N, C-alpha and C positions, 0 to 999 in steps of 0.2 A: 873620443867624441869628446863634442864642441857641444858647449853646454847652450838650449836657445839664450833668443834674450829677451827684453822684458818690453822693449824702449826702440823701434829706431828712428834716427833721424837726418830729414835728409834739406840741404845743407850745415858748411859749417861753419855761417861766422857767426855773428858776434853771439846772438840769438842762439841762434843753436847747440852754439860752443859750450853756452852758459848754463842751458837747458839738460845740456846731456851730464857737464856738471852739478846740476842743482837734482839729478834724478839718481845722478851716483851716488853722493854724498847719501838716499834717503838710499841706498844696495842694491839697488836693482840696474840690473843688464843693457849697459842704453849699446851700441851699432849707433857714429856717425858715420855719414856717406855720403863726401863732401861730388856732387859733379865734375867732372876736368871747367877747369878753368877756360874763360869764351879768352882772356888776353891772357899771358903772363904775370904779365905785375898790375896791377888791381889795386889801388893804390883808395880808399876811399876815406873820411872824416865823419866822428861819430861826433856828435854835441850827448854829452854827458851829465846830468842831475848829479845833487851830491846823492839820490837816494839806492843810484844806478851804479858809481862809485862805490859806495857801503856794500853795497852785495858782490859789486868785485870780485869786491878787496878778500868782502867775504872765503873767495874762493880760491884764495889766493891769484884770482887771475889776472886784477890789476900790473897792468906795466911798468915796470919801475922809470921813475923820474928824465933817467941816458935813454930811453926806447920809446918814451912819449917822445911829440908834440906840440905844441898847443896854437888854434889857430886863430891870427888872430887878425885877418878880413880872407875873407870869401867871393868870386864871384862866377855862379849860380845862372846861367846859359842855355832853353833850351827846356824841354821837358824836368 
């Protein structure tokens, strides 16, 4: 028998995954649902402040320097 979930989170991006880790750390049974990807290569850039970095580090979710790339310049077009 499968135990029921306490929380189900729709969206497995950086916010959904962080929330799932925080709730699981508090011993809640969490389901994380990722909708089908619109495209196989989803490249996103996030601007994180020091508090966000500290939170992700506390969850062991901050990437190693070899896995992260600093954004030195960005151009945004359209919406």
